Backbone and ligand atoms as CSV (ligand in chain L), in Angstrom:
chain,resi,resn,atom,element,x,y,z
A,1,UNK,N,N,107.665,106.167,-132.073
A,1,UNK,CA,C,107.389,105.171,-131.039
A,1,UNK,C,C,108.142,105.543,-129.759
A,2,UNK,N,N,107.470,105.538,-128.621
A,2,UNK,CA,C,108.149,105.868,-127.374
A,2,UNK,C,C,108.976,104.681,-126.906
A,3,UNK,N,N,109.841,104.930,-125.925
A,3,UNK,CA,C,110.662,103.852,-125.388
A,3,UNK,C,C,109.794,102.749,-124.809
A,4,UNK,N,N,108.737,103.118,-124.098
A,4,UNK,CA,C,107.908,102.103,-123.464
A,4,UNK,C,C,107.123,101.322,-124.499
A,5,UNK,N,N,106.700,101.989,-125.542
A,5,UNK,CA,C,105.989,101.279,-126.595
A,5,UNK,C,C,106.902,100.291,-127.294
A,6,UNK,N,N,108.212,100.538,-127.197
A,6,UNK,CA,C,109.170,99.682,-127.887
A,6,UNK,C,C,109.550,98.475,-127.043
A,7,UNK,N,N,108.773,98.182,-125.963
A,7,UNK,CA,C,109.205,97.144,-125.040
A,7,UNK,C,C,108.937,95.732,-125.529
A,8,UNK,N,N,108.591,95.554,-126.764
A,8,UNK,CA,C,108.520,94.201,-127.310
A,8,UNK,C,C,109.898,93.812,-127.801
A,9,UNK,N,N,110.295,92.541,-127.571
A,9,UNK,CA,C,111.590,92.117,-128.076
A,9,UNK,C,C,111.694,92.262,-129.588
A,10,UNK,N,N,110.569,92.129,-130.265
A,10,UNK,CA,C,110.546,92.270,-131.720
A,10,UNK,C,C,109.614,93.412,-132.079
A,11,UNK,N,N,110.087,94.648,-131.902
A,11,UNK,CA,C,109.189,95.770,-132.155
A,11,UNK,C,C,108.568,95.684,-133.537
A,12,UNK,N,N,107.252,95.893,-133.583
A,12,UNK,CA,C,106.519,95.813,-134.837
A,12,UNK,C,C,106.329,97.206,-135.396
A,13,UNK,N,N,106.316,97.351,-136.736
A,13,UNK,CA,C,106.076,98.668,-137.308
A,13,UNK,C,C,104.644,99.138,-137.091
A,14,UNK,N,N,103.727,98.195,-136.792
A,14,UNK,CA,C,102.347,98.580,-136.555
A,14,UNK,C,C,102.144,98.866,-135.082
A,15,UNK,N,N,101.201,99.777,-134.735
A,15,UNK,CA,C,100.989,100.109,-133.338
A,15,UNK,C,C,100.542,98.881,-132.553
A,16,UNK,N,N,100.989,98.812,-131.282
A,16,UNK,CA,C,100.605,97.723,-130.396
A,16,UNK,C,C,99.131,97.906,-130.041
A,17,UNK,N,N,98.353,96.850,-130.239
A,17,UNK,CA,C,96.928,96.961,-129.970
A,17,UNK,C,C,96.602,96.759,-128.495
A,18,UNK,N,N,97.595,96.297,-127.668
A,18,UNK,CA,C,97.315,96.069,-126.258
A,18,UNK,C,C,96.977,97.396,-125.582
A,19,UNK,N,N,96.037,97.347,-124.623
A,19,UNK,CA,C,95.693,98.554,-123.900
A,19,UNK,C,C,96.862,98.971,-123.027
A,20,UNK,N,N,96.947,100.271,-122.760
A,20,UNK,CA,C,98.046,100.774,-121.955
A,20,UNK,C,C,97.508,101.572,-120.791
A,21,UNK,N,N,98.296,101.610,-119.698
A,21,UNK,CA,C,97.958,102.422,-118.548
A,21,UNK,C,C,98.291,103.871,-118.852
A,22,UNK,N,N,97.961,104.747,-117.864
A,22,UNK,CA,C,98.260,106.162,-118.054
A,22,UNK,C,C,99.745,106.383,-118.253
A,23,UNK,N,N,100.548,105.494,-117.663
A,23,UNK,CA,C,102.003,105.645,-117.786
A,23,UNK,C,C,102.507,105.090,-119.103
A,24,UNK,N,N,101.597,104.546,-119.937
A,24,UNK,CA,C,102.019,104.021,-121.220
A,24,UNK,C,C,102.513,102.596,-121.149
A,25,UNK,N,N,102.320,101.931,-119.994
A,25,UNK,CA,C,102.777,100.561,-119.840
A,25,UNK,C,C,101.643,99.635,-120.271
A,26,UNK,N,N,101.907,98.654,-121.130
A,26,UNK,CA,C,100.843,97.758,-121.561
A,26,UNK,C,C,100.164,97.112,-120.360
A,27,UNK,N,N,98.820,97.236,-120.279
A,27,UNK,CA,C,98.078,96.624,-119.185
A,27,UNK,C,C,98.067,95.114,-119.332
A,28,UNK,N,N,98.043,94.650,-120.550
A,28,UNK,CA,C,98.086,93.212,-120.813
A,28,UNK,C,C,99.279,92.941,-121.711
A,29,UNK,N,N,100.474,92.842,-121.093
A,29,UNK,CA,C,101.657,92.703,-121.925
A,29,UNK,C,C,101.574,91.463,-122.790
A,30,UNK,N,N,102.089,91.536,-123.993
A,30,UNK,CA,C,102.051,90.390,-124.883
A,30,UNK,C,C,102.878,89.249,-124.333
A,31,UNK,N,N,102.578,88.062,-124.802
A,31,UNK,CA,C,103.360,86.889,-124.415
A,31,UNK,C,C,104.806,87.096,-124.839
A,32,UNK,N,N,105.759,86.496,-124.072
A,32,UNK,CA,C,107.153,86.607,-124.490
A,32,UNK,C,C,107.342,86.078,-125.891
A,33,UNK,N,N,108.113,86.783,-126.646
A,33,UNK,CA,C,108.382,86.374,-128.025
A,33,UNK,C,C,109.876,86.149,-128.179
A,34,UNK,N,N,110.270,85.355,-129.161
A,34,UNK,CA,C,111.699,85.163,-129.390
A,34,UNK,C,C,112.384,86.507,-129.621
A,35,UNK,N,N,113.594,86.629,-129.120
A,35,UNK,CA,C,114.330,87.884,-129.258
A,35,UNK,C,C,115.020,87.927,-130.608
A,36,UNK,N,N,114.856,89.050,-131.271
A,36,UNK,CA,C,115.516,89.263,-132.553
A,36,UNK,C,C,117.006,89.497,-132.291
A,37,UNK,N,N,117.889,88.601,-132.744
A,37,UNK,CA,C,119.315,88.765,-132.458
A,37,UNK,C,C,119.859,90.100,-132.942
A,38,UNK,N,N,119.270,90.635,-134.009
A,38,UNK,CA,C,119.784,91.908,-134.519
A,38,UNK,C,C,119.490,93.027,-133.528
A,39,UNK,N,N,118.423,92.874,-132.717
A,39,UNK,CA,C,118.100,93.892,-131.714
A,39,UNK,C,C,119.063,93.808,-130.545
A,40,UNK,N,N,119.580,92.622,-130.278
A,40,UNK,CA,C,120.490,92.446,-129.148
A,40,UNK,C,C,121.788,93.194,-129.380
A,41,UNK,N,N,122.294,93.118,-130.586
A,41,UNK,CA,C,123.604,93.675,-130.847
A,41,UNK,C,C,123.608,95.119,-131.295
A,42,UNK,N,N,122.440,95.709,-131.456
A,42,UNK,CA,C,122.408,97.054,-132.019
A,42,UNK,C,C,122.419,98.127,-130.940
A,43,UNK,N,N,122.944,99.261,-131.275
A,43,UNK,CA,C,122.895,100.405,-130.379
A,43,UNK,C,C,123.750,100.250,-129.137
A,44,UNK,N,N,124.641,99.293,-129.119
A,44,UNK,CA,C,125.405,99.035,-127.905
A,44,UNK,C,C,126.453,100.107,-127.664
A,45,UNK,N,N,126.553,100.528,-126.414
A,45,UNK,CA,C,127.625,101.436,-126.047
A,45,UNK,C,C,128.903,100.622,-125.914
A,46,UNK,N,N,129.997,101.198,-126.361
A,46,UNK,CA,C,131.263,100.484,-126.272
A,46,UNK,C,C,131.830,100.612,-124.872
A,47,UNK,N,N,132.123,99.507,-124.246
A,47,UNK,CA,C,132.929,99.536,-123.032
A,47,UNK,C,C,133.630,98.201,-122.904
A,48,UNK,N,N,134.467,98.082,-121.872
A,48,UNK,CA,C,135.358,96.933,-121.811
A,48,UNK,C,C,134.846,95.809,-120.927
A,49,UNK,N,N,133.649,95.914,-120.390
A,49,UNK,CA,C,133.156,94.843,-119.537
A,49,UNK,C,C,132.569,93.715,-120.375
A,50,UNK,N,N,132.322,92.604,-119.700
A,50,UNK,CA,C,131.711,91.469,-120.395
A,50,UNK,C,C,130.312,91.828,-120.883
A,51,UNK,N,N,129.632,92.724,-120.153
A,51,UNK,CA,C,128.297,93.123,-120.598
A,51,UNK,C,C,128.383,94.010,-121.845
A,52,UNK,N,N,129.440,94.804,-121.927
A,52,UNK,CA,C,129.657,95.570,-123.153
A,52,UNK,C,C,129.845,94.637,-124.336
A,53,UNK,N,N,130.553,93.561,-124.098
A,53,UNK,CA,C,130.776,92.586,-125.183
A,53,UNK,C,C,129.469,91.900,-125.560
A,54,UNK,N,N,128.637,91.632,-124.568
A,54,UNK,CA,C,127.323,91.038,-124.875
A,54,UNK,C,C,126.498,92.025,-125.705
A,55,UNK,N,N,126.510,93.303,-125.302
A,55,UNK,CA,C,125.739,94.307,-126.037
A,55,UNK,C,C,126.200,94.430,-127.481
A,56,UNK,N,N,127.482,94.279,-127.677
A,56,UNK,CA,C,128.019,94.405,-129.034
A,56,UNK,C,C,127.877,93.113,-129.829
A,57,UNK,N,N,127.304,92.080,-129.189
A,57,UNK,CA,C,127.088,90.822,-129.885
A,57,UNK,C,C,128.356,90.002,-130.039
A,58,UNK,N,N,129.388,90.341,-129.266
A,58,UNK,CA,C,130.663,89.630,-129.384
A,58,UNK,C,C,130.653,88.306,-128.651
A,59,UNK,N,N,129.845,88.217,-127.592
A,59,UNK,CA,C,129.664,86.940,-126.904
A,59,UNK,C,C,128.168,86.730,-126.722
A,60,UNK,N,N,127.751,85.472,-126.645
A,60,UNK,CA,C,126.308,85.200,-126.618
A,60,UNK,C,C,125.706,85.423,-125.242
A,61,UNK,N,N,124.396,85.573,-125.254
A,61,UNK,CA,C,123.637,85.595,-124.010
A,61,UNK,C,C,122.280,84.986,-124.317
A,62,UNK,N,N,121.573,84.626,-123.258
A,62,UNK,CA,C,120.205,84.136,-123.439
A,62,UNK,C,C,119.264,85.304,-123.168
A,63,UNK,N,N,118.998,86.057,-124.199
A,63,UNK,CA,C,118.198,87.271,-124.052
A,63,UNK,C,C,116.726,86.934,-123.844
A,64,UNK,N,N,116.078,87.707,-122.992
A,64,UNK,CA,C,114.636,87.536,-122.780
A,64,UNK,C,C,113.868,88.794,-123.162
A,65,UNK,N,N,114.583,89.894,-123.368
A,65,UNK,CA,C,113.921,91.150,-123.719
A,65,UNK,C,C,114.980,92.112,-124.262
A,66,UNK,N,N,114.599,92.894,-125.245
A,66,UNK,CA,C,115.519,93.905,-125.781
A,66,UNK,C,C,114.713,95.087,-126.296
A,67,UNK,N,N,115.219,96.285,-126.097
A,67,UNK,CA,C,114.654,97.461,-126.761
A,67,UNK,C,C,115.783,98.444,-127.043
A,68,UNK,N,N,115.422,99.665,-127.399
A,68,UNK,CA,C,116.464,100.611,-127.820
A,68,UNK,C,C,117.312,101.113,-126.657
A,69,UNK,N,N,116.840,100.950,-125.426
A,69,UNK,CA,C,117.573,101.457,-124.270
A,69,UNK,C,C,118.262,100.375,-123.452
A,70,UNK,N,N,117.755,99.153,-123.515
A,70,UNK,CA,C,118.288,98.139,-122.609
A,70,UNK,C,C,118.162,96.736,-123.183
A,71,UNK,N,N,118.810,95.822,-122.489
A,71,UNK,CA,C,118.775,94.400,-122.841
A,71,UNK,C,C,118.613,93.616,-121.539
A,72,UNK,N,N,117.808,92.567,-121.566
A,72,UNK,CA,C,117.655,91.678,-120.408
A,72,UNK,C,C,118.019,90.271,-120.839
A,73,UNK,N,N,118.819,89.601,-120.027
A,73,UNK,CA,C,119.274,88.247,-120.363
A,73,UNK,C,C,119.485,87.461,-119.074
A,74,UNK,N,N,119.499,86.132,-119.224
A,74,UNK,CA,C,119.621,85.276,-118.045
A,74,UNK,C,C,121.046,85.313,-117.489
A,75,UNK,N,N,121.113,85.350,-116.143
A,75,UNK,CA,C,122.416,85.312,-115.470
A,75,UNK,C,C,123.041,83.932,-115.697
A,76,UNK,N,N,124.323,83.921,-116.008
A,76,UNK,CA,C,125.021,82.680,-116.306
A,76,UNK,C,C,125.210,81.838,-115.044
A,77,UNK,N,N,125.100,82.446,-113.885
A,77,UNK,CA,C,125.257,81.735,-112.604
A,77,UNK,C,C,124.039,82.040,-111.732
A,78,UNK,N,N,122.875,81.493,-112.098
A,78,UNK,CA,C,121.627,81.914,-111.450
A,78,UNK,C,C,121.584,81.566,-109.968
A,79,UNK,N,N,121.069,82.497,-109.196
A,79,UNK,CA,C,120.935,82.325,-107.750
A,79,UNK,C,C,119.531,81.902,-107.360
A,80,UNK,N,N,118.679,81.704,-108.320
A,80,UNK,CA,C,117.285,81.316,-108.094
A,80,UNK,C,C,116.760,80.781,-109.425
A,81,UNK,N,N,115.596,80.117,-109.400
A,81,UNK,CA,C,115.055,79.592,-110.669
A,81,UNK,C,C,114.940,80.647,-111.763
A,82,UNK,N,N,114.597,81.867,-111.382
A,82,UNK,CA,C,114.625,82.981,-112.337
A,82,UNK,C,C,115.696,83.966,-111.877
A,83,UNK,N,N,116.645,84.242,-112.732
A,83,UNK,CA,C,117.683,85.248,-112.434
A,83,UNK,C,C,118.055,85.919,-113.755
A,84,UNK,N,N,117.500,87.104,-113.932
A,84,UNK,CA,C,117.686,87.858,-115.171
A,84,UNK,C,C,118.406,89.158,-114.822
A,85,UNK,N,N,119.239,89.621,-115.732
A,85,UNK,CA,C,119.929,90.902,-115.590
A,85,UNK,C,C,119.383,91.870,-116.624
A,86,UNK,N,N,119.032,93.071,-116.171
A,86,UNK,CA,C,118.585,94.123,-117.087
A,86,UNK,C,C,119.689,95.171,-117.132
A,87,UNK,N,N,120.212,95.425,-118.321
A,87,UNK,CA,C,121.341,96.363,-118.440
A,87,UNK,C,C,121.015,97.455,-119.458
A,88,UNK,N,N,121.477,98.682,-119.160
A,88,UNK,CA,C,121.306,99.744,-120.164
A,88,UNK,C,C,122.302,99.554,-121.299
A,89,UNK,N,N,121.926,99.999,-122.476
A,89,UNK,CA,C,122.890,99.983,-123.584
A,89,UNK,C,C,123.984,101.030,-123.341
A,90,UNK,N,N,123.613,102.104,-122.645
A,90,UNK,CA,C,124.618,103.110,-122.280
A,90,UNK,C,C,125.548,102.510,-121.231
A,91,UNK,N,N,126.835,102.799,-121.373
A,91,UNK,CA,C,127.835,102.171,-120.520
A,91,UNK,C,C,128.010,102.905,-119.194
A,92,UNK,N,N,126.980,102.860,-118.359
A,92,UNK,CA,C,127.087,103.382,-116.998
A,92,UNK,C,C,127.756,102.335,-116.119
A,93,UNK,N,N,128.622,102.769,-115.209
A,93,UNK,CA,C,129.324,101.816,-114.343
A,93,UNK,C,C,128.376,101.252,-113.279
A,94,UNK,N,N,127.688,102.128,-112.589
A,94,UNK,CA,C,126.736,101.721,-111.558
A,94,UNK,C,C,125.913,102.954,-111.168
A,95,UNK,N,N,125.110,102.843,-110.101
A,95,UNK,CA,C,124.274,103.992,-109.730
A,95,UNK,C,C,125.103,105.199,-109.329
A,96,UNK,N,N,126.317,104.957,-108.820
A,96,UNK,CA,C,127.189,106.067,-108.449
A,96,UNK,C,C,127.646,106.877,-109.654
A,97,UNK,N,N,127.480,106.330,-110.810
A,97,UNK,CA,C,127.894,106.962,-112.065
A,97,UNK,C,C,126.720,107.685,-112.734
A,98,UNK,N,N,125.540,107.556,-112.138
A,98,UNK,CA,C,124.332,108.110,-112.767
A,98,UNK,C,C,124.078,109.538,-112.294
A,99,UNK,N,N,123.491,110.325,-113.156
A,99,UNK,CA,C,123.140,111.706,-112.830
A,99,UNK,C,C,121.707,112.000,-113.228
A,100,UNK,N,N,121.328,113.259,-113.070
A,100,UNK,CA,C,119.951,113.668,-113.404
A,100,UNK,C,C,119.584,113.301,-114.833
A,101,UNK,N,N,120.566,113.305,-115.698
A,101,UNK,CA,C,120.284,113.002,-117.108
A,101,UNK,C,C,119.867,111.546,-117.300
A,102,UNK,N,N,120.049,110.727,-116.268
A,102,UNK,CA,C,119.702,109.312,-116.385
A,102,UNK,C,C,118.380,108.967,-115.708
A,103,UNK,N,N,117.628,109.989,-115.262
A,103,UNK,CA,C,116.370,109.717,-114.547
A,103,UNK,C,C,115.439,108.830,-115.357
A,104,UNK,N,N,115.243,109.177,-116.604
A,104,UNK,CA,C,114.295,108.423,-117.428
A,104,UNK,C,C,114.816,107.007,-117.696
A,105,UNK,N,N,116.108,106.904,-117.947
A,105,UNK,CA,C,116.696,105.587,-118.212
A,105,UNK,C,C,116.560,104.681,-116.990
A,106,UNK,N,N,116.852,105.214,-115.804
A,106,UNK,CA,C,116.776,104.390,-114.594
A,106,UNK,C,C,115.344,103.927,-114.343
A,107,UNK,N,N,114.394,104.807,-114.564
A,107,UNK,CA,C,112.988,104.412,-114.423
A,107,UNK,C,C,112.631,103.334,-115.423
A,108,UNK,N,N,113.114,103.490,-116.616
A,108,UNK,CA,C,112.838,102.509,-117.668
A,108,UNK,C,C,113.391,101.137,-117.286
A,109,UNK,N,N,114.601,101.111,-116.735
A,109,UNK,CA,C,115.200,99.822,-116.352
A,109,UNK,C,C,114.335,99.116,-115.311
A,110,UNK,N,N,113.780,99.880,-114.364
A,110,UNK,CA,C,112.939,99.263,-113.329
A,110,UNK,C,C,111.621,98.771,-113.915
A,111,UNK,N,N,111.055,99.524,-114.833
A,111,UNK,CA,C,109.815,99.073,-115.479
A,111,UNK,C,C,110.066,97.811,-116.306
A,112,UNK,N,N,111.199,97.766,-116.967
A,112,UNK,CA,C,111.532,96.561,-117.732
A,112,UNK,C,C,111.774,95.392,-116.786
A,113,UNK,N,N,112.418,95.657,-115.644
A,113,UNK,CA,C,112.629,94.586,-114.659
A,113,UNK,C,C,111.291,93.973,-114.251
A,114,UNK,N,N,110.308,94.806,-113.977
A,114,UNK,CA,C,108.986,94.304,-113.583
A,114,UNK,C,C,108.322,93.563,-114.745
A,115,UNK,N,N,108.473,94.094,-115.930
A,115,UNK,CA,C,107.880,93.432,-117.109
A,115,UNK,C,C,108.484,92.046,-117.301
A,116,UNK,N,N,109.797,91.959,-117.181
A,116,UNK,CA,C,110.476,90.673,-117.352
A,116,UNK,C,C,110.047,89.696,-116.255
A,117,UNK,N,N,109.945,90.192,-115.025
A,117,UNK,CA,C,109.532,89.320,-113.918
A,117,UNK,C,C,108.161,88.720,-114.204
A,118,UNK,N,N,107.228,89.546,-114.666
A,118,UNK,CA,C,105.888,89.039,-114.995
A,118,UNK,C,C,105.964,88.081,-116.183
A,119,UNK,N,N,106.778,88.432,-117.139
A,119,UNK,CA,C,106.970,87.589,-118.327
A,119,UNK,C,C,107.458,86.197,-117.927
A,120,UNK,N,N,108.271,86.161,-116.853
A,120,UNK,CA,C,108.817,84.898,-116.363
A,120,UNK,C,C,107.824,84.168,-115.462
A,121,UNK,N,N,106.657,84.759,-115.245
A,121,UNK,CA,C,105.625,84.115,-114.451
A,121,UNK,C,C,105.728,84.362,-112.960
A,122,UNK,N,N,106.549,85.319,-112.560
A,122,UNK,CA,C,106.726,85.592,-111.131
A,122,UNK,C,C,105.603,86.478,-110.603
A,123,UNK,N,N,105.163,86.184,-109.378
A,123,UNK,CA,C,104.206,87.071,-108.707
A,123,UNK,C,C,104.938,87.972,-107.722
A,124,UNK,N,N,106.056,87.487,-107.222
A,124,UNK,CA,C,106.926,88.296,-106.358
A,124,UNK,C,C,108.352,88.079,-106.799
A,125,UNK,N,N,109.149,89.099,-106.640
A,125,UNK,CA,C,110.545,89.000,-107.086
A,125,UNK,C,C,111.363,90.041,-106.347
A,126,UNK,N,N,112.673,89.885,-106.441
A,126,UNK,CA,C,113.587,90.862,-105.841
A,126,UNK,C,C,114.393,91.510,-106.941
A,127,UNK,N,N,114.558,92.832,-106.833
A,127,UNK,CA,C,115.464,93.542,-107.731
A,127,UNK,C,C,116.646,94.031,-106.903
A,128,UNK,N,N,117.831,93.829,-107.440
A,128,UNK,CA,C,119.070,94.201,-106.737
A,128,UNK,C,C,119.966,94.946,-107.714
A,129,UNK,N,N,120.544,96.050,-107.219
A,129,UNK,CA,C,121.584,96.754,-107.991
A,129,UNK,C,C,122.791,96.896,-107.071
A,130,UNK,N,N,123.835,96.154,-107.339
A,130,UNK,CA,C,125.064,96.274,-106.561
A,130,UNK,C,C,125.898,97.407,-107.151
A,131,UNK,N,N,126.327,98.307,-106.285
A,131,UNK,CA,C,127.131,99.443,-106.745
A,131,UNK,C,C,128.444,99.481,-105.975
A,132,UNK,N,N,129.497,99.063,-106.620
A,132,UNK,CA,C,130.826,99.126,-106.024
A,132,UNK,C,C,131.293,97.798,-105.459
A,133,UNK,N,N,132.614,97.697,-105.311
A,133,UNK,CA,C,133.254,96.480,-104.774
A,133,UNK,C,C,132.637,96.044,-103.458
A,134,UNK,N,N,132.449,96.995,-102.561
A,134,UNK,CA,C,131.995,96.655,-101.212
A,134,UNK,C,C,130.602,96.045,-101.229
A,135,UNK,N,N,129.825,96.409,-102.217
A,135,UNK,CA,C,128.465,95.867,-102.340
A,135,UNK,C,C,128.448,94.551,-103.104
A,136,UNK,N,N,129.610,94.124,-103.595
A,136,UNK,CA,C,129.678,92.854,-104.315
A,136,UNK,C,C,129.558,92.985,-105.812
A,137,UNK,N,N,129.642,94.217,-106.325
A,137,UNK,CA,C,129.584,94.363,-107.788
A,137,UNK,C,C,130.827,93.744,-108.408
A,138,UNK,N,N,130.616,92.898,-109.387
A,138,UNK,CA,C,131.743,92.241,-110.058
A,138,UNK,C,C,131.844,92.615,-111.531
A,139,UNK,N,N,130.734,93.051,-112.109
A,139,UNK,CA,C,130.760,93.515,-113.500
A,139,UNK,C,C,130.404,94.995,-113.484
A,140,UNK,N,N,131.329,95.827,-113.967
A,140,UNK,CA,C,131.174,97.273,-113.788
A,140,UNK,C,C,130.489,97.927,-114.984
A,141,UNK,N,N,129.331,97.385,-115.250
A,141,UNK,CA,C,128.348,97.958,-116.189
A,141,UNK,C,C,127.024,97.801,-115.453
A,142,UNK,N,N,126.355,98.917,-115.184
A,142,UNK,CA,C,125.123,98.908,-114.394
A,142,UNK,C,C,124.200,97.764,-114.796
A,143,UNK,N,N,123.672,97.065,-113.809
A,143,UNK,CA,C,122.705,95.994,-114.107
A,143,UNK,C,C,121.740,95.835,-112.945
A,144,UNK,N,N,120.514,95.519,-113.299
A,144,UNK,CA,C,119.478,95.235,-112.303
A,144,UNK,C,C,119.269,93.729,-112.298
A,145,UNK,N,N,119.546,93.108,-111.155
A,145,UNK,CA,C,119.233,91.691,-111.012
A,145,UNK,C,C,117.732,91.554,-110.769
A,146,UNK,N,N,117.099,90.618,-111.442
A,146,UNK,CA,C,115.705,90.254,-111.177
A,146,UNK,C,C,115.733,88.784,-110.762
A,147,UNK,N,N,115.391,88.556,-109.503
A,147,UNK,CA,C,115.571,87.226,-108.911
A,147,UNK,C,C,114.240,86.757,-108.343
A,148,UNK,N,N,113.888,85.511,-108.610
A,148,UNK,CA,C,112.646,84.984,-108.043
A,148,UNK,C,C,112.465,83.511,-108.372
A,149,UNK,N,N,111.327,82.996,-107.919
A,149,UNK,CA,C,111.023,81.590,-108.170
A,149,UNK,C,C,111.308,80.703,-106.985
A,150,UNK,N,N,111.773,81.294,-105.893
A,150,UNK,CA,C,111.952,80.572,-104.631
A,150,UNK,C,C,111.812,81.593,-103.504
A,151,UNK,N,N,111.532,81.125,-102.278
A,151,UNK,CA,C,111.489,82.084,-101.156
A,151,UNK,C,C,112.853,82.743,-100.973
A,152,UNK,N,N,112.854,84.042,-100.773
A,152,UNK,CA,C,114.103,84.796,-100.639
A,152,UNK,C,C,114.215,85.346,-99.213
A,153,UNK,N,N,115.337,85.073,-98.582
A,153,UNK,CA,C,115.540,85.509,-97.196
A,153,UNK,C,C,115.910,86.990,-97.151
A,154,UNK,N,N,115.667,87.586,-96.000
A,154,UNK,CA,C,116.083,88.973,-95.745
A,154,UNK,C,C,116.582,89.060,-94.319
A,155,UNK,N,N,117.661,89.755,-93.978
A,155,UNK,CA,C,118.478,90.564,-94.898
A,155,UNK,C,C,119.372,89.701,-95.776
A,156,UNK,N,N,119.780,90.273,-96.925
A,156,UNK,CA,C,120.709,89.552,-97.795
A,156,UNK,C,C,122.087,89.499,-97.157
A,157,UNK,N,N,122.932,88.648,-97.639
A,157,UNK,CA,C,124.280,88.502,-97.076
A,157,UNK,C,C,125.178,89.658,-97.431
L,1,AMP,P1,P,127.271,91.724,-109.781
L,1,AMP,O1,O,128.019,90.834,-108.809
L,1,AMP,O2,O,126.114,92.467,-109.149
L,1,AMP,O3,O,128.220,92.638,-110.508
L,1,AMP,O4,O,126.586,90.751,-110.818
L,1,AMP,C1,C,127.224,90.319,-111.969
L,1,AMP,C2,C,126.441,89.150,-112.464
L,1,AMP,O5,O,126.795,88.909,-113.798
L,1,AMP,C3,C,126.693,87.847,-111.695
L,1,AMP,O6,O,125.474,87.373,-111.145
L,1,AMP,C4,C,127.250,86.909,-112.770
L,1,AMP,O7,O,126.816,85.583,-112.608
L,1,AMP,C5,C,126.709,87.535,-114.023
L,1,AMP,N1,N,127.454,87.254,-115.240
L,1,AMP,C6,C,128.788,87.375,-115.430
L,1,AMP,N2,N,129.119,87.072,-116.696
L,1,AMP,C7,C,127.955,86.780,-117.336
L,1,AMP,C8,C,127.627,86.382,-118.655
L,1,AMP,N3,N,128.560,86.249,-119.605
L,1,AMP,N4,N,126.322,86.152,-118.961
L,1,AMP,C9,C,125.384,86.282,-118.012
L,1,AMP,N5,N,125.624,86.660,-116.742
L,1,AMP,C10,C,126.893,86.895,-116.402
């Protein structure tokens, strides 16, 4: 099973019958399903951030999507009606910590961000990746914010 095929929160042993685009992304993604808690805590990279603890199942989160590469869960301090964080299981600090070897993972995180946004019923949304103190990063485990459900101003603060 490819990473993209595994984008169901509860991966099934049987092939997904939904049609897929050339990129392998389901054209008609399945309805959101309850997240299997065992999928949330598995495969987590060890690190010392709060997100590392969430990945290891040490503290709870409200997960909306999980696969072998990443986990998506609701932000505890939402800035909009929908505010989800997509994080890799690998303990990358931020984009400044990423290299060529992370090309596929970074693409996957963005595809999952879009999938989650649609899953949440959004037609438009903002994705944000804060990298470093100056950009406002407070948790030093790479994460993609998916924000929507209200009009969003630009430029951001
Ligand atoms: P950033 O400022 O880009 O590093 O974003 C970190 C985000 O993590 C903030 O929006 C926080 O509200 C969020 N956050 C911190 N702790 C948790 C947690 N335990 N569960 C969910 N979201 C969290």
